[in-house]
PAFILO-276721 format. One line per field, with one value per residue (C-alpha): x, y, z. Coordinates in steps of 0.25 Angstrom, whole numbers. Each point is the difference from the previous one (the first is absolute). Layout:
residues N
xx: (X_...)
yy: (Y_...)
zz: (Z_...)
//
This chain:
residues 334
xx: (777_7_3_14_11_1_10_-11_2_14_-4_-4_-14_-14_5_12_-8_-10_11_6_-13_-6_12_11_-8_-10_10_10_-8_5_1_14_-3_-1_-3_10_14_6_-6_1_5_1_14_8_11_11_7_-8_3_-3_0_-5_-1_-6_-8_-1_-3_-5_-10_-7_-9_5_-4_1_0_1_8_-8_2_14_3_-6_8_13_0_-6_11_11_-4_-2_14_6_-9_-10_-15_-6_-8_-3_1_0_-3_2_-7_4_-11_0_-11_-10_2_-13_-6_-5_14_5_-11_4_14_-4_-8_11_9_-12_-1_15_2_-12_7_13_-7_7_-7_1_0_4_2_1_-6_6_-5_9_-3_-2_13_8_-1_-6_-13_3_12_-1_10_-2_8_-1_2_2_3_13_-2_9_7_2_15_0_9_7_13_-3_1_10_8_-9_-13_-11_-7_-15_-10_-14_-6_1_8_-2_-15_-1_10_-5_-15_4_8_-12_-10_8_-3_13_2_-14_2_-12_3_-7_9_-5_8_4_-2_-4_2_10_-1_-6_12_10_-7_-2_15_5_-8_6_14_10_10_-6_11_-6_-13_-2_-11_4_-6_5_13_-5_6_14_2_-5_11_11_-4_1_13_6_-5_4_13_-4_-3_-13_-2_-13_-6_-6_-9_-6_-4_-15_-5_-14_1_-7_11_11_-6_-1_14_6_-7_5_14_-3_5_-12_9_0_-15_-7_-8_-9_-5_13_10_14_3_14_0_10_0_-5_-13_-2_-10_-9_0_-3_-12_-5_0_-7_-12_-3_-9_12_11_-5_11_11_13_15_7_15_10_9_15_14_3_-1_-3_-10_-4_-11_2_-10_2_-7_-8_12_9_8_1_1_-1_-14_2_0_-12_1_-9_-15_-6_-14_-3_-12_-2_-6)
yy: (1231_-6_10_-5_-5_-15_-9_-3_15_-4_-13_5_-4_6_8_5_5_6_7_6_4_7_7_2_1_8_10_0_-1_7_-3_-7_-8_-15_-14_-6_-3_13_14_5_14_11_2_12_8_5_-4_-8_-2_-13_-2_-10_0_-9_5_-7_12_-3_3_0_12_13_14_7_-13_-15_-10_1_15_-2_-10_9_12_-8_-4_13_8_-9_3_15_1_-4_10_-11_2_-12_-8_-14_-8_-15_-5_-13_-3_-11_0_-8_-10_7_14_8_1_14_5_-6_8_13_-3_-2_13_8_-5_4_14_3_-6_9_12_-2_-6_-13_-13_-13_-10_-13_-8_-13_-5_-11_-4_-5_-8_7_4_-1_15_12_4_4_3_8_0_11_2_13_5_14_9_8_15_5_10_-9_-4_-4_-9_0_1_14_9_11_9_13_-7_3_-11_1_-8_0_0_-2_-13_-13_-1_-14_-6_7_-4_-15_0_6_-9_-12_6_-5_12_4_14_8_10_6_-5_-5_-6_9_-12_7_-1_10_-1_14_6_-7_4_15_2_-6_9_12_-4_-8_0_-10_-10_-10_-3_-11_-4_-1_-13_-11_7_14_12_-2_-14_6_11_-9_-9_12_5_-13_-2_14_1_13_5_5_11_2_11_-6_12_0_-15_0_-9_0_4_-14_-7_8_-3_-15_-1_8_-9_-13_5_-2_9_5_-1_-15_-2_-4_10_-6_13_8_2_5_8_4_12_11_12_9_-7_-4_11_-2_-15_2_9_-10_-11_9_1_-14_-5_-10_11_12_-2_-2_6_2_-8_-1_1_-9_2_-4_-2_-13_-8_-12_6_8_11_8_15_2_12_6_-1_-13_-10_-15_-13_-6_-14_-10_-9_-13_-12_1_10_-6_-12_-3_15_-2)
zz: (-268_13_11_1_-10_0_-7_-10_-5_-5_-6_-14_0_3_13_-7_-12_10_7_-12_-6_12_6_-10_-14_7_5_-11_-13_-12_-15_2_13_-4_5_-10_3_-4_-3_-15_0_-11_-5_4_-7_9_13_10_15_7_15_10_15_12_11_14_9_14_4_-14_4_6_2_-14_-8_-1_-8_-12_-2_4_-11_-11_5_2_-15_-5_7_-4_-15_3_6_-14_-7_-5_-1_7_-11_5_13_3_14_7_13_11_10_13_2_10_-5_0_-14_4_3_-13_-7_7_-5_-14_0_6_-12_-9_5_0_-14_-5_6_-8_-12_0_-4_8_-12_6_13_8_13_9_14_10_13_13_6_-13_-2_7_-6_-14_-8_-14_-11_-11_-13_-8_-14_-3_-12_2_-3_-12_9_12_2_15_8_14_-8_-5_12_-1_9_1_-1_10_8_1_8_-4_14_14_3_8_1_-6_9_13_-4_-1_13_7_-7_6_14_5_9_4_-6_-5_-11_-12_-11_-13_-11_-12_-10_-13_-15_-5_-15_-1_7_-9_-12_4_4_-12_-8_6_1_-9_11_9_2_10_6_11_9_14_5_9_4_0_-5_6_-7_-13_1_4_-13_-9_7_-3_-14_-4_8_6_14_5_10_8_8_12_3_-14_0_2_11_7_14_4_-7_7_13_-3_-6_12_10_-7_-5_-14_-12_-9_-12_1_2_-13_-8_-10_-7_-1_-11_1_-12_-4_-9_-5_9_-11_-1_15_3_-12_3_15_-3_-10_10_10_-9_1_12_3_0_8_11_-11_4_-4_10_-5_-11_-8_2_-4_15_8_-12_2_13_6_9_8_5_13_5_7_-12_3_-11_3_-8_-1_5_-12_0_8_1_-2_9_-1_-8_-8_-2_-14)
//
């Protein structure tokens, strides 16, 4: 096979078939994966969740992951946040002419490994090749189908005054990782993306509590943006405790140096969970049993005050409004 992707790989002939067979079919093979125009899947009784997402992260690889792992985690976590067990994924690649074939194989293998960890099957896909300079490396779009658990009733509209806000781990690592990977500031720090599939956490917390009202993954806009969206959707206020928000020391140093707010840095492996206060402790302890949740913490509460706003209580007891999210802090983060 050629060492780089050429326009002939997108022409639908011999090179296209070779690319699909040797990279994608080799990585994604399962009983439903098809070369036909659509995958034929078994029927299901109950509610289904369906999601789609595009990934154009720059650079395509970064400490802790790459665009392939990110694309599977993104769709899996969107399904999981609705209480849906991920079943099937589709994936569509747009690849720049000249992109290394070995790199594409690494991306496909990362997708394979992440999908296997969750138990989701990649069943159908598409491949296009764009000319040099028309895109940057490789873009991936994934869509996912999941089976909604019978006890799941989740929405950003369901947060209630008195609920507790839980974050499933330390925040801001993905955004900080991409920032450093672009080498714009010449800063060297040991930071890795938190990119991870979170279905296990969602499944386990829903098993121990019927009073979970909202689960959201804190991606592009970070935890702060997610909380503002929930506050607006539910017409409530959210009050955070600054000292309880878990942030790695390296990220505290980086954000302090650059004047950034960790709450607005992307987290690609973290859920915000809104739960009735009576179930908060058992949900927190359940999250902590997961390898992706050991730094989980209660970081705030839902209130009737300052509706649609997020406030933050500082270490010295003062309370202030968290600035509302503005423009894109860091484009092409996922």
